[in-house]
C-alpha positions in Angstrom: -28.6 2.1 38.1 -27.3 4.9 40.6 -25.6 7.8 38.6 -22.5 7.2 40.5 -22.2 3.8 38.7 -22.9 5.3 35.3 -20.8 3.8 32.5 -21.1 3.8 28.7 -22.8 0.5 28.7 -24.7 0.9 31.7 -26.1 4.4 30.2 -27.2 2.3 27.0 -29.2 0.0 29.2 -30.5 2.8 31.0 -31.9 5.0 28.5 7.0 4.3 6.9 9.3 6.6 8.4 10.0 9.3 11.0 13.4 10.7 11.3 15.0 13.6 12.9 11.4 14.9 13.9 10.3 14.9 10.4 7.5 12.5 9.3 7.6 11.4 5.8 4.2 10.7 4.3 3.3 10.3 0.8 1.8 13.2 -0.9 -0.8 11.0 -2.4 -1.7 7.4 -2.0 -3.4 5.0 -4.3 -6.1 2.5 -3.3 -8.5 0.2 -5.1 -12.0 2.1 -5.2 -14.5 -0.2 -3.2 -18.2 -0.5 -4.4 -19.3 -2.7 -1.3 -19.6 -2.1 2.7 -20.5 -4.6 5.3 -22.3 -3.1 8.4 -22.5 -5.0 11.6 -25.5 -4.1 14.0 -26.9 -5.1 17.4 -29.9 -7.4 17.5 -32.6 -8.8 19.8 -33.5 -6.5 23.0 -30.2 -4.3 22.6 -31.0 -3.3 19.1 -32.9 -3.1 15.9 -30.9 -4.8 13.5 -30.9 -8.5 12.3 -27.2 -9.3 11.6 -25.0 -8.0 9.0 -25.8 -5.9 6.2 -24.4 -5.6 2.7 -24.5 -1.9 1.2 -23.3 -0.7 -2.4 -20.9 2.2 -2.2 -20.7 4.8 -4.8 -16.9 6.1 -4.5 -18.1 9.1 -6.5 -20.7 10.6 -4.2 -20.1 8.7 -1.1 -23.8 7.3 -1.2 -24.5 3.9 0.5 -27.6 2.1 -1.0 -29.3 -1.1 -1.7 -29.2 -2.1 1.6 -29.4 -6.1 1.9 -29.3 -8.4 4.6 -26.0 -10.5 4.3 -26.2 -12.7 7.2 -28.3 -13.4 10.4 -26.3 -13.8 13.6 -26.7 -12.4 17.1 -25.2 -8.8 17.5 -22.2 -8.7 15.3 -20.9 -5.2 16.9 -17.6 -5.8 15.3 -17.0 -7.4 12.0 -13.6 -7.9 10.2 -12.7 -8.9 6.7 -9.8 -11.5 6.4 -6.9 -10.2 4.4 -7.6 -13.0 1.7 -11.3 -11.0 1.4 -12.6 -14.8 1.2 -13.8 -14.9 4.7 -15.8 -12.3 7.2 -15.6 -12.8 11.0 -18.3 -11.4 13.4 -18.5 -11.0 17.3 -21.3 -12.2 18.9 -21.7 -9.9 21.8 -25.2 -10.7 23.4 -25.5 -13.1 26.3 -23.1 -14.2 29.1 -20.8 -16.3 27.3 -19.4 -14.8 23.9 -18.5 -16.3 20.5 -17.2 -15.6 17.2 -18.8 -16.6 13.8 -16.8 -17.3 10.8 -18.7 -16.6 7.2 -17.5 -17.3 3.8 -18.0 -14.5 1.2 -19.8 -16.0 -1.6 -19.6 -14.5 -5.3 -22.7 -12.5 -4.8 -21.1 -11.1 -1.5 -23.8 -12.8 0.6 -22.2 -14.4 3.7 -22.6 -18.3 4.4 -22.1 -19.5 7.7 -19.0 -21.4 8.4 -18.9 -22.3 12.3 -19.4 -20.6 15.7 -16.8 -21.0 18.7 -16.6 -19.8 22.1 -14.7 -16.5 22.4 -13.5 -17.5 25.9 -15.2 -14.5 27.6 -18.2 -12.5 27.8 -19.2 -9.5 25.4 -16.7 -9.6 22.8 -16.2 -6.5 21.2 -13.1 -6.3 18.9 -11.5 -8.4 16.5 -8.2 -8.5 14.4 -5.7 -10.8 12.3 -2.6 -11.8 13.0 0.0 -10.6 10.4 -0.1 -13.9 8.6 -3.7 -14.2 8.8 -3.5 -17.4 10.4 -5.3 -16.4 13.9 -7.5 -13.8 14.8 -7.2 -12.0 18.0 -10.5 -11.1 20.0 -11.2 -8.9 22.9 -13.7 -9.7 25.6 -15.1 -6.5 27.5 -17.0 -7.9 30.5 -14.4 -10.6 31.3 -11.3 -8.8 30.3 -10.1 -11.7 28.5 -7.9 -12.0 25.3 -8.3 -15.1 23.1 -6.2 -16.3 20.1 -8.6 -18.3 17.5 -6.7 -20.4 14.8 -8.1 -20.0 11.0 -8.3 -23.1 9.1 -7.3 -23.1 5.3 -11.2 -23.1 4.7 -12.0 -20.1 6.8 -13.4 -22.0 9.7 -12.1 -21.2 13.5 -10.7 -23.7 15.8 -10.7 -23.9 19.4 -8.2 -21.0 21.3 -4.7 -21.7 21.3 -4.3 -18.9 23.7 -6.5 -17.2 26.4 -5.0 -14.2 28.7 -7.2 -13.0 31.4 -6.4 -9.6 32.8 -6.8 -9.5 36.8 -7.1 -6.2 39.1 -8.5 -2.9 38.5 -7.1 0.8 38.6 -9.7 2.0 41.5 -11.3 5.3 40.3 -14.0 6.2 42.7 -13.7 10.0 41.6 -13.9 9.5 37.9 -11.6 10.2 35.4 -8.6 12.0 36.1 -8.8 14.3 32.7 -12.9 14.3 32.4 -14.6 17.1 31.7 -15.9 19.1 34.5 -19.5 17.7 35.8 -19.1 14.2 34.0 -20.9 11.5 35.8 -19.2 8.9 33.8 -17.5 7.1 36.7 -18.2 3.7 36.1 -16.6 0.7 34.2 -13.6 0.4 36.7 -14.9 -2.5 38.9 -13.2 -5.1 36.8 -11.0 -5.6 33.9 -12.5 -4.6 30.6 -10.5 -5.5 27.4 -11.8 -3.2 24.7 -9.3 -3.7 21.8 -6.5 -5.8 20.3 -4.3 -5.5 17.3 -1.0 -6.1 16.0 1.4 -3.0 15.1 2.7 -1.8 12.1 5.8 -4.0 12.1 3.8 -7.1 12.9 6.2 -8.2 15.9 4.0 -7.2 18.8 0.4 -7.1 19.6 -1.2 -4.1 21.7 -4.1 -4.6 23.9 -6.1 -1.8 25.5 -8.1 -2.6 28.9 -10.7 0.0 29.9 -11.2 -1.1 33.4 -7.4 -1.1 34.3 -6.6 2.1 32.9 -3.9 0.1 31.0 -2.5 -0.6 27.7 -0.4 -3.9 27.1 1.9 -4.9 24.6 2.5 -8.7 23.7 4.8 -10.8 22.1 3.1 -13.3 19.4 4.2 -17.0 19.2 2.7 -17.7 15.7 3.8 -21.2 15.8 1.9 -21.9 19.2 -0.8 -19.1 18.8 0.0 -17.6 22.2 0.7 -14.2 23.5 3.3 -13.4 25.9 3.2 -10.0 28.3 6.1 -7.7 26.8 5.2 -4.2 28.9 2.3 -2.3 30.3 1.8 1.7 30.2 -0.6 3.3 32.4 -3.3 5.6 31.4 -4.2 8.5 33.9 -6.7 6.9 36.5 -10.3 6.6 35.5 -9.9 7.7 31.9 -10.6 4.4 30.4 -8.5 3.8 27.2 -10.9 2.2 24.6 -9.3 2.1 20.9 -5.9 2.9 19.3 -5.0 4.2 16.0 -1.5 3.5 14.4 0.2 6.1 12.3 1.4 4.9 8.9 5.1 5.5 10.1 4.9 2.7 12.8 6.2 4.7 15.4 3.5 7.1 16.7 0.1 5.7 18.3 -2.8 7.6 19.5 -5.3 6.4 22.1 -8.9 7.4 22.6 -10.6 7.5 26.1 -14.0 6.7 27.0 -14.6 8.2 30.2 -12.2 11.4 30.1 -13.1 11.9 26.2 -9.3 12.6 25.5 -6.7 11.3 23.1 -3.3 10.5 23.9 -0.2 10.5 21.8 2.4 7.9 22.3 5.8 7.6 21.1 6.1 3.7 20.0 9.3 2.0 19.8 8.6 -0.7 17.5 12.0 -2.9 18.7 10.7 -3.3 22.3 6.6 -2.6 22.2 6.9 0.4 24.4 4.9 3.6 24.5 5.8 6.9 26.2 2.9 9.3 26.3 3.9 12.7 24.8 0.6 14.8 24.8 -3.1 14.7 26.0 -5.8 16.5 24.3 -9.6 16.8 24.7 -12.0 15.3 22.0 -14.4 18.0 23.3 -14.9 21.5 22.6 -13.0 23.9 25.0 -15.1 24.8 28.2 -17.7 21.7 27.7 -19.4 20.6 30.6 -21.2 17.3 31.3 -21.0 13.8 30.2 -19.9 12.4 27.3 -18.1 9.1 25.9 -15.2 8.6 23.4 -15.6 5.8 21.0 -13.9 5.5 18.2 -10.5 6.8 16.7 -9.6 7.1 13.0 -6.6 7.4 11.4 -6.7 9.2 7.7 -4.6 6.7 5.1 -2.4 9.8 4.5 -1.2 10.3 8.1 -2.1 13.7 8.1 -5.2 13.8 10.0 -7.0 12.1 12.9 -10.7 11.8 14.0 -12.1 11.0 17.4 -15.9 10.3 18.1 -18.1 11.6 20.9 -21.1 10.0 21.9 -23.8 12.2 23.7 -21.9 15.1 22.5 -22.4 13.4 18.9 -19.5 14.8 17.3 -16.2 14.4 15.6 -13.1 16.1 16.7 -10.6 16.7 13.8 -6.9 17.1 14.4 -4.0 17.9 12.2 -0.9 15.7 12.8 2.4 17.8 13.0 6.0 16.9 11.9 6.7 15.6 15.5 3.4 13.6 15.7 1.7 16.1 18.0 -2.0 17.0 17.7 -3.6 20.1 16.8 -7.6 20.4 17.3 -8.8 22.0 13.9 -12.4 21.6 13.9 -15.5 20.0 15.8 -17.8 18.1 13.1 -21.7 17.1 14.1 -22.2 13.5 13.5 -25.5 14.0 11.7 -27.1 11.5 14.0 -27.3 9.8 17.6 -24.4 8.1 19.6 -21.5 7.4 17.2 -20.1 4.1 18.1 -17.9 3.5 14.9 -16.5 5.4 12.2 -14.4 4.7 9.3 -12.9 6.2 6.1 -13.4 4.6 2.6 -10.1 3.1 0.8 -10.3 6.3 -1.6 -9.8 8.7 1.5 -12.5 10.9 0.3 -15.5 9.8 2.6 -15.9 9.3 6.2 -18.9 7.4 7.6 -20.5 7.2 11.3 -22.3 4.2 12.8 -24.8 6.5 14.9 -25.9 3.6 17.2 -29.1 5.3 18.8 -29.8 7.3 15.5 -30.4 4.1 13.1 -28.5 6.0 10.5 -25.2 5.9 8.6 -24.3 9.5 7.2 -21.5 10.1 4.9 -19.6 13.1 5.4 -17.0 14.7 2.8 -13.2 15.1 3.9 -11.7 18.0 2.7 -8.8 16.9 0.8 -6.5 19.9 1.8 -7.7 20.4 5.8 -8.9 17.2 6.8 -12.2 18.5 8.1 -15.5 17.0 7.7 -18.8 18.5 5.6 -22.0 17.1 5.6 -23.6 15.8 2.5 -27.3 14.6 1.9 -26.4 11.1 2.0 -27.8 8.9 4.8 -28.1 5.0 4.9 -30.9 3.4 7.3 -29.6 0.6 9.5 -31.0 -0.6 12.7 -28.5 0.2 15.6 -25.4 0.1 13.2 -22.2 -0.8 15.4 -19.2 -1.2 12.5 -18.9 -0.4 9.0 -16.1 -1.8 6.8 -15.3 -1.8 3.3 -14.5 -4.5 0.7 
């Protein structure tokens, strides 16, 4: 494909509280130590994985070990564990028509398939649950659609109760407004591309990100009917391509990573109205960087003090400290110890940081410095074919 049309996806194919400006976060947080992790992968011609893997996790050292194939399914590039921990759900990204598969979590943590339903769009790439756990929200990338699927008491998925189709594009013929000098990443804006959907901290609204439109939507959710109704829209600078959001524990700050521009935008969020107001834009790349890189995942530390943003091609993690007013200070840049970081996550204890290196077929463990939030390499790597998403039990 011509370089002028290069986008992240075509590139892969080609080669609580804040008051008076003071943030109140816990000095320490308690979380049950997790001893297991699930990893979703790309399968078939798009990857080297076979489905969803189960790993043992040592919370003392951060090591992942004893990989087992928990379930075989087509390209589960995003997986989500139900709040009850009894069920796990996976997108099936491959093919022209996307789907979502439901699994029961067995006593040995293997996964038993319950059913598969149409996602009402192509290339589903993100899942999250309604506050009551009775619905699952789906973002379909290629079709630019958002879908609401009901979850039955036995964990099976029902037919869609609501489908929202985004229309229109932002138009970005010259690339990202805030992109690095010399970037060829100017594609992805020929159509709507829904990339993320999740309810806010309060549970009152659902936020959805559309990369192709350079927009972040706020929706009201009718839990009785299972439908989304548009509340408000905020526009991102043309061509920057918003991808994912991270919510601060105080519920009033939201951070968005862009794919084309490789930036993080800090928003004030009004939990009463669902409106976002931009406050700050920072690069995820080192000062003076020139060339092409794709922003991917953005991850909030559970203590609300630090934020992390991943860069594909540059293969790094930008580390930010969060000030008392919510603004970010770029404090460090860490290497991903692999190639093309698609997803990152932090274990429930807040001590270990994990990177799914999609093209490197590995998941390294990085140690989180508990005083500064910076990331330090360890000797621990887990092998996984085309890893795309890691979650903890």
